[in-house]
C-alpha positions in Angstrom: -24.6 -40.1 7.5 -25.8 -41.3 4.2 -23.7 -42.0 1.3 -20.8 -42.7 0.2 -18.2 -39.2 -0.5 -15.9 -38.6 -3.4 -12.3 -36.6 -2.4 -11.5 -34.2 -4.7 -8.4 -34.8 -6.2 -7.4 -35.3 -10.1 -6.3 -38.7 -11.1 -3.0 -39.0 -11.6 -0.7 -42.1 -13.2 2.7 -43.9 -12.0 5.5 -41.9 -12.9 8.8 -42.9 -15.1 11.7 -43.6 -12.9 15.5 -43.7 -12.9 18.0 -44.4 -10.8 20.6 -41.4 -10.1 23.1 -41.9 -6.8 20.8 -44.9 -5.6 17.7 -42.1 -5.4 14.5 -43.0 -6.9 13.4 -39.3 -8.4 10.3 -39.0 -10.7 10.1 -37.5 -13.9 7.8 -35.1 -14.5 4.9 -36.1 -17.4 2.8 -33.0 -18.4 -0.6 -32.2 -18.4 -2.9 -32.0 -15.2 -2.9 -34.5 -12.4 0.4 -36.4 -13.6 2.6 -36.4 -10.0 6.3 -37.9 -9.6 7.5 -39.2 -6.8 11.3 -39.1 -4.9 12.2 -40.7 -2.0 14.5 -39.1 0.4 18.9 -39.6 -0.5 18.3 -41.6 3.3 16.2 -42.3 6.3 16.8 -39.0 7.8 15.7 -37.1 4.5 13.4 -34.5 7.2 16.4 -32.3 6.4 16.0 -32.2 2.3 14.5 -29.3 0.4 12.5 -31.5 -1.2 11.0 -30.4 -5.1 12.9 -30.5 -8.5 13.3 -26.7 -9.2 13.3 -24.6 -12.1 12.5 -25.4 -15.8 12.0 -29.3 -14.6 8.6 -27.3 -13.0 8.3 -25.0 -16.0 6.6 -22.6 -13.5 10.2 -21.4 -12.6 9.5 -22.0 -9.3 9.7 -25.0 -6.8 5.4 -26.3 -6.7 5.6 -26.6 -3.4 2.7 -24.6 -1.8 6.0 -22.6 0.9 7.7 -21.9 -2.6 4.3 -20.7 -4.3 4.1 -18.1 -1.9 7.1 -17.1 -1.2 7.9 -16.2 -5.1 4.4 -15.6 -6.1 3.4 -13.3 -2.7 6.9 -12.3 -1.9 5.7 -14.0 1.6 9.0 -14.2 3.9 8.2 -17.4 5.9 8.3 -15.5 9.6 5.2 -16.9 10.6 4.8 -20.3 11.2 1.5 -21.2 12.9 3.0 -22.1 16.3 0.3 -22.6 18.6 -2.8 -23.8 16.0 -3.4 -27.2 15.5 -5.3 -27.9 11.7 -8.0 -30.8 11.4 -7.3 -33.2 8.4 -10.0 -34.8 7.9 -8.9 -37.1 5.2 -7.7 -40.9 4.6 -5.3 -40.2 7.2 -2.1 -39.9 6.9 1.4 -41.8 6.8 2.4 -40.9 11.0 6.6 -41.5 10.0 6.7 -38.8 7.8 9.5 -36.9 8.5 8.0 -33.7 6.9 5.6 -33.9 10.4 8.1 -35.1 12.8 7.2 -34.2 16.7 3.9 -32.0 15.6 1.3 -34.9 14.4 -1.4 -35.5 18.0 -2.7 -38.2 18.4 -6.2 -38.7 16.5 -8.8 -40.2 15.5 -10.7 -43.0 12.7 -14.3 -43.3 11.9 -14.8 -47.0 12.0 -17.2 -48.1 8.3 -17.6 -49.9 6.0 -14.6 -48.2 3.8 -12.2 -48.3 6.7 -12.0 -50.4 9.1 -9.7 -48.7 11.8 -7.6 -52.2 11.3 -4.4 -50.8 13.4 -2.6 -48.6 15.4 -2.2 -45.7 13.1 -5.1 -46.5 11.7 -6.6 -45.4 14.9 -4.2 -42.5 15.7 -5.5 -41.1 12.4 -2.4 -42.7 10.7 -2.6 -44.5 6.9 0.4 -46.8 6.8 0.0 -47.2 2.3 2.9 -46.9 0.4 2.4 -44.0 -2.7 1.9 -45.2 -5.9 -0.8 -47.4 -5.0 -5.0 -47.8 -5.7 -6.7 -44.3 -6.5 -6.7 -41.5 -4.2 -3.8 -43.6 -2.1 -2.4 -41.2 0.6 -4.3 -38.0 -0.2 -4.3 -37.6 3.7 -0.8 -37.2 3.4 -0.6 -35.0 0.6 -3.1 -32.4 1.8 -1.1 -32.6 5.1 2.2 -31.9 3.4 0.4 -28.4 1.8 -0.6 -27.4 5.2 1.8 -28.2 7.8 5.0 -30.0 5.5 8.0 -28.5 7.4 10.0 -28.0 4.1 6.8 -28.0 1.7 4.0 -26.3 3.6 2.4 -23.1 4.8 2.5 -23.4 8.2 5.5 -25.7 9.6 4.9 -25.2 12.9 1.4 -25.5 13.4 0.6 -29.8 15.1 -1.4 -31.7 13.4 -4.7 -33.9 14.3 -5.6 -36.4 11.5 -8.9 -38.1 11.3 -9.2 -40.9 9.3 -12.7 -41.4 7.3 -11.8 -42.6 3.9 -10.6 -46.3 2.4 -6.9 -46.3 2.3 -7.2 -47.4 -1.0 -10.5 -46.6 -2.2 -12.6 -43.3 -3.4 -15.0 -43.5 -0.7 -15.6 -41.9 2.8 -18.2 -42.4 5.0 -18.4 -40.0 9.2 -16.9 -37.1 7.7 -19.6 -35.5 9.7 -18.2 -37.4 13.0 -15.2 -37.1 12.3 -15.4 -32.9 11.0 -17.1 -32.5 15.3 -14.1 -34.9 17.0 -11.7 -32.7 15.3 -13.3 -29.7 16.3 -13.9 -31.0 20.2 -10.6 -32.0 20.5 -9.4 -28.3 19.7 -8.7 -28.2 15.8 -8.6 -24.7 15.3 -8.8 -25.5 11.5 -10.7 -28.2 9.7 -9.6 -29.1 6.6 -11.3 -31.5 4.6 -10.7 -31.9 0.7 -13.5 -34.1 0.3 -16.2 -33.3 -1.8 -19.7 -34.8 -3.2 -23.5 -34.5 -4.3 -25.2 -35.6 -0.8 -26.8 -32.9 1.6 -29.2 -33.4 4.1 -29.8 -31.5 7.3 -28.4 -33.0 9.8 -25.0 -32.3 7.7 -25.7 -29.1 8.1 -26.5 -29.2 11.8 -23.0 -31.3 12.1 -21.2 -28.5 10.8 -23.8 -25.9 13.0 -21.8 -27.7 16.2 -18.6 -27.5 13.9 -18.5 -23.6 14.2 -19.9 -23.3 17.7 -16.6 -25.4 19.1 -15.1 -22.3 17.4 -13.8 -23.9 14.3 -13.3 -22.4 10.7 -14.1 -25.1 7.9 -12.2 -25.2 5.1 -13.7 -27.2 2.2 -13.0 -27.8 -1.7 -15.6 -26.9 -4.5 -15.1 -29.9 -5.8 -13.8 -31.2 -9.1 -17.1 -31.4 -11.7 -15.7 -28.4 -13.3 -17.2 -24.8 -13.6 -19.7 -25.9 -15.4 -21.4 -26.9 -12.5 -22.2 -24.6 -9.2 -20.3 -25.3 -6.0 -23.0 -26.7 -3.8 -21.6 -30.2 -3.1 -22.0 -32.1 0.2 -19.5 -29.4 2.1 -20.1 -26.2 0.4 -23.9 -26.0 0.1 -24.3 -25.4 3.6 -22.0 -22.0 3.4 -24.5 -19.9 3.4 -26.5 -21.6 6.4 -27.5 -20.1 9.5 -25.3 -20.8 12.0 -22.0 -22.0 9.2 -22.0 -18.5 7.4 -18.5 -17.1 7.6 -17.6 -19.9 9.9 -17.1 -21.5 6.8 -13.9 -21.1 3.4 -15.2 -22.6 0.2 -12.4 -23.0 -2.3 -11.6 -23.4 -6.3 -8.4 -24.5 -7.7 -6.4 -22.3 -9.9 -2.7 -22.8 -11.9 0.8 -22.6 -9.2 1.9 -20.3 -11.8 0.8 -17.0 -13.7 1.8 -13.2 -13.1 2.3 -12.3 -9.8 0.8 -16.3 -8.8 -2.5 -15.1 -10.4 -3.4 -18.3 -11.8 -6.2 -18.8 -14.0 -9.2 -21.0 -13.3 -8.5 -24.6 -14.1 -10.5 -26.9 -16.1 -11.7 -28.8 -13.4 -12.9 -26.0 -10.3 -16.3 -26.2 -9.9 -17.6 -22.6 -9.2 -19.4 -19.9 -6.9 -21.8 -19.3 -9.9 -24.4 -16.5 -9.0 -26.0 -19.3 -6.0 -27.5 -17.1 -3.3 -30.0 -18.2 -1.0 -32.2 -16.3 1.4 -31.6 -16.4 5.8 -33.6 -14.0 7.8 -35.0 -12.2 4.8 -31.5 -11.5 3.3 -29.6 -13.1 0.7 -26.6 -14.1 1.4 -24.3 -15.3 -2.4 -21.9 -17.9 -2.1 -18.9 -16.5 -4.3 -18.7 -14.0 -0.5 -17.9 -17.3 0.9 -15.5 -18.3 -2.1 -11.8 -18.4 -2.7 -9.5 -19.9 -4.8 -5.9 -20.8 -4.6 -3.2 -23.2 -6.4 -4.7 -26.8 -7.5 -2.5 -27.3 -10.0 0.3 -29.7 -9.6 0.9 -29.2 -6.3 4.4 -31.0 -4.8 3.9 -32.6 -1.4 4.3 -35.0 1.2 3.3 -38.6 -0.1 3.0 -41.8 1.7 5.7 -44.1 2.9 3.8 -47.0 4.6 6.1 -47.5 7.5 9.1 -46.6 6.2 10.2 -43.1 7.4 12.0 -42.0 4.2 10.4 -39.2 2.6 7.7 -39.2 -0.2 6.9 -36.5 -2.7 4.7 -36.0 -4.8 2.2 -33.9 -7.9 -1.2 -33.6 -7.1 -4.2 -31.5 -8.8 -7.1 -30.9 -7.5 -9.3 -28.5 -5.2 -7.7 -31.0 -2.7 -4.1 -29.1 -3.4 -6.3 -25.7 -2.9 -8.1 -26.2 0.1 -5.2 -27.0 2.1 -3.1 -24.5 1.0 -6.1 -22.2 2.3 -6.1 -23.9 5.5 -2.6 -23.4 6.1 -3.0 -19.8 5.6 -5.8 -19.7 8.4 -3.6 -21.1 10.2 -0.8 -18.6 9.5 -3.1 -16.1 10.6 -4.3 -17.5 13.6 -1.1 -18.7 14.8 0.3 -14.5 14.4 -2.8 -13.6 16.3 -4.5 -16.8 18.3 -7.5 -14.0 20.2 -8.3 -14.3 16.6 -12.1 -15.9 16.4 -12.5 -18.2 13.3 -15.1 -16.1 11.8 -12.4 -13.1 11.7 -9.2 -15.4 9.9 -12.2 -15.8 7.8 -13.4 -12.4 7.3 -9.3 -11.7 6.8 -8.6 -13.7 4.4 -11.9 -12.8 2.4 -10.4 -9.5 2.7 -6.9 -9.8 2.0 -7.9 -12.3 -1.3 -6.9 -10.2 -4.6 -9.5 -9.6 -7.0 -8.0 -11.5 -10.3 -12.0 -11.7 -11.9 -14.1 -9.6 -12.7 -14.8 -6.8 -10.4 -15.6 -7.3 -7.3 -16.7 -10.8 -6.1 -17.2 -12.6 -9.2 -19.0 -16.2 -10.5 -16.0 -17.7 -11.2 -13.3 -16.2 -8.0 -15.7 -15.2 -5.2 -13.5 -13.3 -3.6 -10.2 -13.7 -5.3 -7.0 -15.4 -4.9 -5.8 -15.8 -1.2 -3.0 -13.6 -0.5 -0.4 -14.5 2.2 1.4 -11.5 2.3 -1.6 -9.1 2.7 -3.7 -11.9 5.3 -0.5 -11.8 7.1 -0.1 -7.5 7.3 -2.6 -4.9 8.6 -5.9 -5.0 7.7 -9.1 -1.6 7.9 -8.7 1.4 9.4 -5.2 1.1 11.1 -4.9 2.6 14.1 -0.6 3.7 15.4 -1.3 2.7 19.1 -0.8 5.8 21.3 -2.0 4.4 24.8 -1.5 0.8 26.4 -3.2 -2.1 27.2 -4.9 -4.7 25.3 -5.0 -4.2 21.5 -9.0 -4.5 20.7 -9.0 -1.6 24.1 -6.1 0.3 21.9 -6.9 4.1 21.1 -4.7 6.2 18.3 -4.4 8.1 14.7 -5.5 6.3 12.0 -5.3 5.6 8.7 -2.0 4.2 8.3 -2.3 3.4 4.9 -2.5 7.0 4.5 0.0 8.4 5.9 2.6 10.6 4.0 5.3 13.1 5.4 7.3 16.2 3.4 8.4 18.8 4.9 9.6 20.1 8.7 7.8 16.9 10.0 9.2 15.2 7.6 12.8 15.6 9.5 11.4 14.8 12.9 10.2 11.3 11.6 13.0 10.5 9.7 15.4 11.2 13.1 12.8 9.3 15.3 13.9 6.5 17.0 10.3 5.4 18.7 8.6 6.0 15.5 11.6 3.6 13.5 10.0 0.5 16.1 6.2 1.7 16.4 3.3 -0.3 16.9 -0.1 -0.3 14.9 -3.7 -1.9 15.1 -5.5 -3.3 12.4 -9.0 -3.1 12.8 -9.3 -7.3 14.2 -7.1 -6.1 16.7 -3.8 -7.3 15.1 -0.6 -5.9 16.1 2.0 -5.0 14.0 5.3 -3.8 14.8 6.6 -1.3 12.1 8.8 1.8 10.6 6.9 5.0 10.6 10.0 6.4 9.5 9.8 6.1 5.8 6.6 7.4 5.6 8.6 10.5 5.2 9.3 11.1 1.5 12.7 11.8 0.4 11.0 14.0 -2.1 8.2 17.3 -2.0 6.8 17.4 -4.6 5.9 21.2 -4.2 9.3 22.4 -4.4 11.1 19.0 -6.6 12.4 20.7 -9.7 13.2 17.4 -11.6 9.2 16.6 -10.9 7.4 19.8 -11.4 9.8 20.9 -14.2 10.7 18.7 -16.1 7.9 15.9 -16.1 5.2 18.2 -15.5 6.6 20.8 -18.3 6.4 17.4 -20.6 2.0 17.4 -21.0 1.5 20.6 -20.5 0.9 23.8 -22.4 0.6 27.1 -21.6 -1.0 30.0 -23.1 -1.0 33.4 -21.8 -3.6 36.4 -22.6 -4.0 39.5 -21.2 -7.2 42.6 -21.5 -8.3 45.1 -20.4 -12.2 46.4 -20.6 -14.6 48.7 -18.9 -15.7 48.2 -14.6 -18.0 49.5 -13.3 -15.7 51.7 -10.9 -13.2 52.3 -14.2 -11.4 49.8 -17.0 -10.0 46.8 -15.4 -7.1 44.7 -17.1 -7.0 40.7 -16.3 -4.3 38.4 -17.0 -3.0 34.8 -16.5 -2.9 31.0 -18.5 -5.2 28.8 -19.8 -3.6 25.4 -19.0 -3.6 22.9 -21.5 -2.4 19.4 -19.1 -2.6 16.3 -21.6 -2.2 12.9 -20.2 -1.0 10.6 -22.7 -2.8 7.2 -22.7 0.1 4.8 -22.1 1.2 6.6 -19.2 -2.9 7.5 -17.4 -3.6 4.5 -15.3 -6.9 4.8 -17.4 -8.9 3.3 -19.6 -9.7 4.9 -22.7 -8.2 4.8 -26.1 -6.7 8.0 -26.3 -4.4 11.3 -24.8 -7.3 13.7 -23.0 -6.7 17.3 -22.2 -8.0 18.7 -19.4 -8.3 22.6 -19.3 -7.6 25.0 -16.4 -6.6 28.5 -15.9 -3.8 29.5 -13.7 -2.6 32.6 -12.2 -5.9 34.7 -12.8 -5.2 37.7 -11.6 -7.9 41.1 -12.3 -7.1 45.1 -10.6 -9.8 47.2 -10.8 -9.7 51.0 -9.6 -12.7 50.9 -6.7 -12.2 54.8 -6.3 -8.5 56.8 -6.5 -5.6 55.5 -5.5 -7.1 52.2 -4.0 -7.2 49.4 -6.2 -9.2 45.8 -6.4 -7.5 42.7 -6.9 -9.0 39.0 -7.2 -6.7 35.8 -7.6 -8.1 32.5 -8.9 -5.2 29.2 -8.6 -3.2 32.3 -8.6 1.1 31.9 -7.2 1.9 34.3 -4.4 5.1 34.6 -5.2 5.9 38.4 -7.1 2.1 39.4 -7.2 2.3 40.8 -3.5 5.2 41.5 -2.7 6.9 44.4 -5.0 10.5 43.3 -4.3 10.5 38.9 -5.5 12.4 38.4 -7.2 10.1 36.9 -9.7 7.6 40.5 -9.7 11.0 41.4 -12.2 11.1 40.9 -15.6 15.2 41.3 -14.8 14.9 37.3 -13.3 12.8 35.7 -15.8 13.2 32.4 -17.3 16.6 32.3 -14.6 15.6 30.6 -11.5 13.3 27.7 -11.4 12.5 28.7 -7.3 14.4 31.0 -5.3 11.7 30.6 -3.0 13.5 32.4 -0.4 13.4 35.5 -2.3 9.8 34.9 -3.8 7.8 35.2 0.1 7.9 31.9 1.3 5.4 32.4 3.7 2.7 34.7 1.9 3.1 31.2 -0.5 2.0 28.8 1.8 -1.7 29.1 -0.6 -0.4 28.9 -3.6 -2.5 28.1 -5.8 -5.8 29.5 -4.4 -8.3 32.1 -4.4 -7.4 35.7 -3.4 -8.9 39.0 -2.5 -7.4 42.2 -1.4 -7.0 45.8 -2.2 -4.0 48.1 -3.1 -3.2 51.8 -1.4 -1.3 54.1 -2.5 0.1 56.0 0.4 2.1 58.3 -2.1 3.7 58.0 -5.0 6.3 55.9 -4.0 4.9 54.1 -1.2 1.6 51.1 -1.7 0.2 49.5 1.3 -1.6 45.8 0.2 -4.3 44.0 2.4 -5.0 40.4 0.9 -7.4 37.2 1.9 -5.9 33.6 0.4 -7.6 30.5 0.7 -6.2 26.9 -0.8 -8.8 24.5 -0.6 -8.1 21.2 -1.5 -9.7 20.0 -5.2 -10.1 16.2 -5.0 -12.5 14.5 -7.4 -12.9 10.6 -6.7 -13.9 9.8 -10.5 -10.3 11.0 -12.1 -7.1 9.2 -11.9 -4.0 11.9 -11.4 -2.7 12.9 -14.6 0.4 11.4 -13.4 -0.5 7.7 -11.9 2.0 5.5 -13.7 4.6 8.1 -13.7 4.1 8.4 -9.6 3.9 4.5 -9.3 7.0 4.1 -10.8 9.1 7.1 -8.3 6.9 5.7 -5.4 4.9 8.8 -3.9 1.3 9.3 -5.1 0.5 13.2 -5.5 -1.1 14.0 -1.9 -0.1 17.8 -1.9 -3.8 18.8 -3.3 -5.2 18.1 -0.2 -3.2 20.4 2.1 -5.4 23.4 2.9 -4.2 27.2 4.6 -6.0 30.4 4.8 -3.8 33.6 5.6 -4.1 37.2 5.6 -1.3 39.4 4.5 -0.4 43.1 5.0 3.1 44.5 2.1 4.3 47.7 2.1 6.6 48.5 -1.1 8.4 51.4 -0.8 10.8 52.6 -3.5 13.0 54.9 -2.3 14.9 55.6 -5.1 14.9 54.8 -9.7 17.6 52.4 -8.7 16.3 50.3 -5.8 14.0 49.6 -3.0 11.8 47.8 -0.2 9.1 45.2 1.1 7.6 44.5 4.3 5.1 41.3 4.2 3.8 40.1 7.6 1.3 37.5 7.1 -1.3 35.1 9.5 -1.9 31.8 8.4 -4.0 28.6 9.4 -3.1 25.4 7.7 -5.2 22.1 7.8 -2.9 18.7 6.7 0.1 20.5 6.5 2.9 22.3 8.6 4.6 25.1 7.0 3.7 24.0 3.3 4.4 20.3 4.2 2.0 17.5 3.8 1.0 15.7 6.8 -1.6 12.6 6.2 -2.7 9.8 7.6 -1.6 8.5 10.7 1.1 11.6 11.1 -1.6 14.5 11.0 -0.5 15.3 14.1 -2.0 18.6 14.4 -5.7 20.1 13.5 -3.9 23.1 12.8 -0.7 25.1 12.1 -0.7 28.9 13.2 2.6 30.3 11.4 2.3 34.6 11.9 5.7 35.6 9.8 7.6 38.5 8.6 9.7 39.1 5.6 11.8 42.2 4.4 12.9 41.9 0.5 15.7 44.6 -1.0 15.9 45.4 -4.6 19.1 47.4 -6.0 20.7 48.3 -9.4 24.4 48.9 -9.8 23.8 50.1 -13.6 25.7 48.6 -16.2 22.9 45.7 -16.4 23.4 44.5 -12.5 20.6 44.1 -10.0 20.7 42.4 -6.9 17.9 41.1 -4.5 18.2 39.8 -1.3 15.4 38.6 1.3 15.2 37.6 4.9 12.2 35.8 6.7 10.9 34.7 10.0 8.0 32.9 11.2 6.4 31.1 14.7 3.9 28.5 14.6 1.6 27.4 17.0 0.3 23.8 16.5 -2.9 22.8 17.6 -2.4 19.6 18.6 -4.7 16.2 17.8 -5.9 14.9 21.5 -5.7 11.1 19.7 -2.1 12.0 17.8 1.2 10.9 18.5 2.3 14.3 19.2 1.7 15.2 23.2 3.0 18.7 23.3 4.8 20.6 21.3 7.2 23.3 21.2 6.6 26.8 19.1 8.3 26.2 16.0 11.1 29.0 15.2 11.6 28.9 11.3 12.9 31.5 8.3 13.9 31.6 4.7 16.8 34.4 3.1 18.9 34.4 0.2 20.7 36.4 -2.7 19.3 36.7 -6.0 22.3 38.3 -8.7 20.9 38.8 -12.6 23.2 40.6 -15.1 21.4 42.0 -18.5 23.7 42.0 -21.5 26.6 40.1 -20.8 27.4 38.2 -24.1 25.3 41.0 -25.9 22.2 43.0 -25.5 19.8 40.2 -25.3 21.0 37.6 -22.6 20.8 37.3 -19.4 22.7 35.6 -16.5 21.4 34.4 -12.8 23.2 33.5 -10.0 20.3 32.2 -6.6 21.8 31.5 -3.5 19.2 30.2 -1.2 18.0 28.6 1.9 14.3 27.5 1.9 11.6 27.5 4.6 12.8 25.4 7.0 12.5 25.2 11.1 15.2 26.2 13.5 13.8 25.5 16.5 11.3 23.5 18.4 10.7 20.1 19.6 8.1 17.6 19.4 6.8 15.4 22.2 6.2 11.6 21.2 3.7 8.9 22.9 3.9 5.2 20.8 3.6 1.5 21.7 6.9 0.0 20.9 7.1 -3.1 23.1 5.4 -5.7 23.9 4.0 -7.7 26.6 5.4 -10.7 26.0 3.0 -12.4 28.7 -0.3 -10.8 28.1 0.2 -9.2 24.9 -0.4 -6.0 26.0 1.1 -2.9 24.5 3.8 -0.6 26.3 3.8 3.2 25.9 7.3 4.7 24.6 8.1 8.8 24.7 10.8 10.8 23.2 11.2 14.1 23.0 12.5 15.1 18.9 13.5 18.3 17.5 11.9 19.3 13.8 15.2 21.5 12.9 18.0 19.8 10.4 21.4 20.2 11.6 22.5 20.9 8.1 19.9 23.3 6.8 18.9 22.9 2.9 21.2 25.2 0.4 20.1 26.1 -3.2 22.3 27.0 -5.8 20.7 28.2 -8.6 22.3 28.8 -12.4 20.5 30.5 -14.9 20.8 32.2 -18.7 18.4 33.5 -21.2 19.4 34.9 -24.5 16.8 35.6 -27.1 16.7 36.0 -30.5 14.6 37.9 -34.0 14.0 40.5 -31.7 12.3 38.1 -29.1 11.0 35.5 -31.3 13.0 32.8 -30.2 14.2 32.4 -26.8 17.1 30.1 -25.4 17.3 29.0 -21.6 19.5 27.3 -20.2 18.9 26.6 -15.7 20.8 24.3 -13.5 19.9 23.9 -9.9 22.3 22.2 -6.8 20.2 21.1 -3.6 23.1 20.4 -0.8 21.3 18.4 2.1 18.0 18.4 0.7 14.9 18.3 3.0 17.3 19.1 5.7 18.9 15.5 5.4 22.7 15.6 5.3 24.5 14.4 2.6 21.9 13.9 0.4 21.8 16.2 -2.5 19.6 16.7 -5.7 20.8 18.6 -9.5 18.9 19.6 -12.4 20.0 20.9 -15.9 17.1 22.0 -18.2 17.2 23.3 -21.3 14.2 25.2 -23.5 13.7 26.9 -26.3 10.4 28.7 -26.9 9.4 30.3 -30.1 6.9 33.5 -29.9 4.5 34.1 -32.4 
C-alpha cells in the first residue's frame, strides 16, 4: 500500500457547553462542519434518544440518519438489517458505546506507522479516543452510528465489524486495502469506507476485485475536495474497473433537509462529472455508479474511551453520507438475504430519486438514495400465483399499473385473499401487499362529479348539422366540435399558456342506400339515443333533465361508447324499423401527451385509465311505434371487451381475462299520457363469459349474469309552457350472479422462504346493488335563447359498496346565439 490517506470529514470546532441538570449538552453553532456533543444522562444511556430536535436543528427534525429517513422519506423503520454484517474501515469504533451494544463482532487492526494497534481494544477494531480530540478524532464511531446506531442509525440490528486502519488522533490511514479484504473475508456483506485521497494504483484495484469476489458490496466516499473536482480519488477511481464495476457505490453529500429530503449538493462534495472509461469496447460513466445522501451537520455517535456513557456530536462530509448509504444497503440485504452485492447496488441505483438534471447527471449521479423506495418493489412486479422459491414464481405482472373499476372491483374489494397477497419484484424479493386498494372508489366513466363538473369547466361544445347531396341521395351529418382547454397551472406540462385541443364528438352521418335502407356512420359516437329510438336520450322530452340515467339508455350497447360505428337502418314498415350495426372502441393513447387533468387526477388520487379499454360489438334492434302515444324498442348485442369487464377497467396484475364476451338483450317502452307527461321504462339482461389468462389470479369463472333497469318520468309545462321537470329511478348495469376462483400466495414458509398458495372463491355480485335517483329542471326564456338548468343526483350504495353514497348537484345557464 502506497501513501497516506486522509479521512473524508469536514473540519470541526469544539462546542460551547452548558450544564443542565448535571448533563453537558452541545450548543450547536451555525455553519458547515461545526459539532456539538451530549453526554448520556446516566451510565445506562442506551435508552436515551439522542440529538436535539425542533428549532435548534434548523431543519425541523432530528438530524440523525434515522430521523432524516423517517421524516423525509416516510420510512416506517420496520426493516432493521438483522443478519447483515457491516464492515467499518476507519479509525476504529468506541466498543463501549451503548448504541452498538451486543452487535460488535471481534474486529481487526492493521498495524502501521500511524496505527500502533497498542491495546486490546485497538486489536479488536476499537478506538479508546475521547471526543473532542485531535483532527478526525472518533471518526469511525460517528460513521458507525450513522450506519447502525440503535437510535441514530439506519440498520439498528445489523452486526458491526470494525477494522482499524487509521490512527485515532492522526488524520492518516495505512492498510485500507488489507482492511477491506479482511472484512470481506470475515463475513462483511457491506464494506463501508469513508476514506479518500489522490492515490490509486493497480494493486488497489486488484484488492477491490478480491473484495467484490468475496461477495461484499463496497460503499465509498466521493471525497471532500469540492464540486469542481470530479471524483477519482483512492477508492472511487476504481468504481468503473472490470471486476469492481457494479459492486462499488460512490457517495456524494447533500444537505440533510430540502423538499422531500432532497437537499442540494453541499459545496465540499466531489461529484461524478462526465468521467467515463472504456472497458472491453464499452463506455462506462461514473455518474451511473454514483448516488448522494445527507452529509451536512449529521448527528451521530462519538467516542468516550472506556466510559460507557453515550456521547453524540455533529459532523459533516461525504464520510457521513457514505454510511447512510451503507445503512440502506444493509436494510435491503437484511430484508432479502438472497440478494447479491450487485443486486443490492442495482436496487439502490434504480430507486434513487432523480433530483438533478433528468437522468444520471454530473452532480448527483443516479440521484438521492430513497430508503422507502429501495425497500419497496422494483421493476416488473408480479403477483405470485405459484408456490416455491420467489425467483421461480410465475404470476401476472404490472402491479404498479394495477387499477380496477366496475364489476370486478366488487369482488376485489371483498376478497380476503387479495388483502394479504404476496408479490415478487424483478429482483426476486417478496412483499406482502393489499391488492384490494386497486379497486377504485370512483369509476370515471360514470362519475357524475368528475365528468359533469370538472370536465365541463375546461370544454366547449359547438353543435353542428348540415346536409348535402351524396352518391346515393341526400345525406345528413351532425355532431359536436369540442374544444378542450388545459389551463397552464393545472396541466403538469411545461408551457407558458393554456393549451386547447380540438376534436369532433358524436359525429353521425346518415345517407340512403336505396329506398327504405339507410347507411349509418359514426365517429367518437355515444350509442345512447342513436341506435334505440326508445332510449330516454332519444326523446327531446328529456333534454337536460338527467346527467346519466344509464339504465334507460341501452347500457349494453353503450359498452363501446366513444368508438366508431357502421350500420344500416331498414324500414320494415311505416312504424317498424330494423337496425343492424358494428361498433368498435379502440384505446387512444399518446405517450407524449400528459392527460388533461393530470394535476387534478393527482389530487383525486386516481389516474385516468379508462381509455385503455377496447371493445367490439355487433348489435341489432327493432323500433315499433305502435301508437302516436307510445312505442317499444328491442335490442340485442354481442360485445367482446379487452382490458375490462362490462364497462369497468381491469389493468395490471388484476387484468384477469384475455376477453370478456357478453350477450345481452334489452326492452324499452315510452308512453305519453297527455298534458305533457312522458314515461320511459327499460329492462336489460346480459350473460358474460370470461376467457381467463393462463397466468392470471383467476383460475375459474362462472358465467356472469348482469342486468340494468329503471324508469324515467318527465312533465313538460309544469309552471309555464317553457319548462320541464324530470325524475329517474334506475339501477345501473351490475352483476347479480357469478363467482371467481382466485389463487395467490398469501403466506411465506419461515424456514425456506418459499411462497405458499391460498385459494378463494368470491362473488362478483354485490349484495347491495347501486340505486340512482336523478332530478332535473329546465326552463327557457326569450324564445329559447336563454336556458336555465338544475340537476341533482343521489347514488346509493355506490358501485355496490354498502353505505357508500354520493350526491352531485349541478346548475347551468346556457345562451344560444
